[in-house]
C-alpha positions, -999 to 999 in steps of 0.1 A, spaced: 329 -16 563 349 21 556 356 41 584 333 64 597 351 94 613 358 124 590 368 158 599 351 189 611 315 191 627 290 184 600 264 160 614 256 131 591 222 134 573 202 102 565 175 93 549 141 112 559 126 77 568 148 69 590 151 107 608 112 99 607 115 64 626 142 79 654 132 113 661 93 102 669 77 126 635 101 155 638 114 152 602 135 183 598 157 171 623 190 150 616 206 124 630 234 134 646 271 125 635 279 113 674 248 89 673 254 70 646 289 71 652 283 55 685 260 29 667 291 21 639 312 18 671 295 -11 686 290 -31 651 325 -22 637 340 -44 673 340 -83 666 315 -96 685 323 -133 685 366 -139 680 377 -180 677 406 -205 664 389 -227 632 406 -253 626 409 -286 604 376 -276 585 365 -309 564 349 -298 534 328 -315 515 315 -299 483 286 -308 460 278 -293 425 239 -289 422 207 -277 407 206 -239 414 170 -243 418 172 -262 450 193 -234 466 167 -210 450 140 -206 482 174 -204 507 189 -172 490 182 -140 511 163 -107 495 191 -86 481 217 -109 472 219 -138 445 232 -169 438 271 -172 437 286 -194 404 321 -215 403 325 -219 363 285 -220 360 281 -246 384 266 -240 422 272 -254 452 262 -266 486 291 -276 513 291 -297 542 313 -286 569 329 -297 603 351 -284 620 364 -269 656 357 -242 670 387 -237 698 390 -211 722 358 -188 714 352 -158 730 320 -132 732 329 -95 733 364 -107 743 353 -127 773 356 -164 777 325 -184 788 336 -214 805 325 -249 796 316 -234 762 351 -221 740 362 -255 727 335 -273 710 323 -293 673 301 -276 650 288 -292 617 273 -272 592 251 -271 551 258 -239 535 253 -224 502 272 -191 483 253 -162 472 267 -123 468 252 -94 471 260 -59 450 273 -33 476 286 0 468 324 -10 472 314 -37 450 303 -77 453 305 -93 485 300 -126 485 296 -146 519 271 -179 524 236 -187 542 236 -218 564 209 -245 556 215 -259 592 240 -256 614 251 -285 643 269 -275 679 267 -296 705 254 -269 734 223 -256 737 236 -221 753 253 -216 717 225 -226 697 206 -204 717 228 -175 713 234 -173 674 201 -177 668 192 -147 688 220 -126 674 223 -135 641 192 -155 633 210 -189 622 190 -225 614 211 -236 645 205 -271 667 220 -279 696 227 -320 700 254 -344 713 287 -345 694 326 -360 693 356 -355 671 388 -370 664 415 -352 648 450 -370 638 479 -346 627 512 -367 627 527 -345 601 526 -372 573 486 -379 570 458 -358 589 427 -377 601 393 -356 608 362 -368 620 330 -350 634 296 -368 646 270 -362 659 238 -383 677 203 -375 666 178 -399 687 197 -427 695 221 -431 660 253 -414 656 261 -398 619 294 -389 610 318 -359 588 350 -379 580 388 -372 558 416 -384 557 445 -369 535 484 -370 538 514 -348 533 517 -306 541 487 -283 539 493 -263 506 484 -229 502 455 -222 478 454 -214 441 441 -185 426 410 -186 410 403 -218 414 373 -245 426 392 -243 462 395 -210 469 360 -199 455 351 -220 486 372 -212 510 373 -172 505 335 -162 513 340 -133 535 302 -127 545 271 -147 562 235 -136 555 204 -144 570 168 -139 562 139 -124 579 115 -95 577 153 -82 561 181 -94 554 211 -96 576 245 -94 573 276 -99 597 314 -102 582 337 -128 591 375 -120 584 402 -144 586 432 -152 564 440 -170 535 435 -208 546 462 -235 534 444 -273 526 453 -311 519 428 -323 495 413 -354 510 427 -390 499 391 -399 512 359 -384 524 327 -404 540 288 -391 549 269 -413 570 236 -399 577 192 -398 573 201 -371 551 158 -366 544 154 -358 585 184 -344 585 181 -310 559 149 -322 539 139 -351 514 151 -323 485 191 -330 501 188 -364 495 196 -367 457 226 -341 457 240 -349 491 240 -389 479 252 -380 443 294 -373 430 316 -350 452 329 -318 434 357 -317 456 367 -328 492 398 -312 513 402 -305 548 413 -270 556 440 -260 579 420 -230 598 433 -203 615 423 -175 641 388 -156 630 363 -129 643 328 -123 633 316 -91 636 278 -83 646 251 -84 623 235 -58 605 200 -56 596 195 -15 590 198 -8 553 191 23 556 217 32 582 243 14 563 238 33 531 237 65 544 270 58 559 290 43 526 276 68 501 285 94 525 311 122 509 351 117 509 
């Protein structure tokens, strides 16, 4: 997002409909710079920081029609070489902080999610992001915060993980329990992590820096991290009752051929607050330089 500050005392003037909503019908009164600045300052501070590590990424090329019901308004499917993808991703959340504060017993945990890829046209060009079908975490408080503050489809259930990285080989496994049955995603790789090649399929999967959720209107939030190194997987296994986990429509695509599988090294990440007020965002983005 562009910096908000600008010289001079002139106020930022927003649309008439927005002024009406804020000022209780006084259409002639513009919203002052200071009020808008306070709102944008809150949005520009990271809501969450953490380390995302050992991301097992299992990727499937799928029919675009399967993904259409999940596309938030104002976004469209993102393609790579004329194909659309679903990714099953398991990883570790480590050193998690919310608004700079660590919450006891909620700093380190697993997450497994199913996601698709979209893009949204903005004043600065295309924003490439992800939409989640379902996200699994081990604690109810984590799931509740994600649903309330981001509108994300989180579910809480018992989870476990195993990571072995001895410098010669890497093994990661993420497990979750539904009812009395354990399900899992696991991968192995050898050698050292490599840089992602520019304009590659792996870059497409790992280089999406926005999240989108659909509600009464589309919400957007920014995720910031450096480029990740990856290990191409030598083996990958996904064991789950797909129909009850994600829906019957996902049985065939998630049981079919894998487009790619790799383990991303991960990094420190920052997740910004969601933005669901397009009037305010567009007004500030369109301000004079």
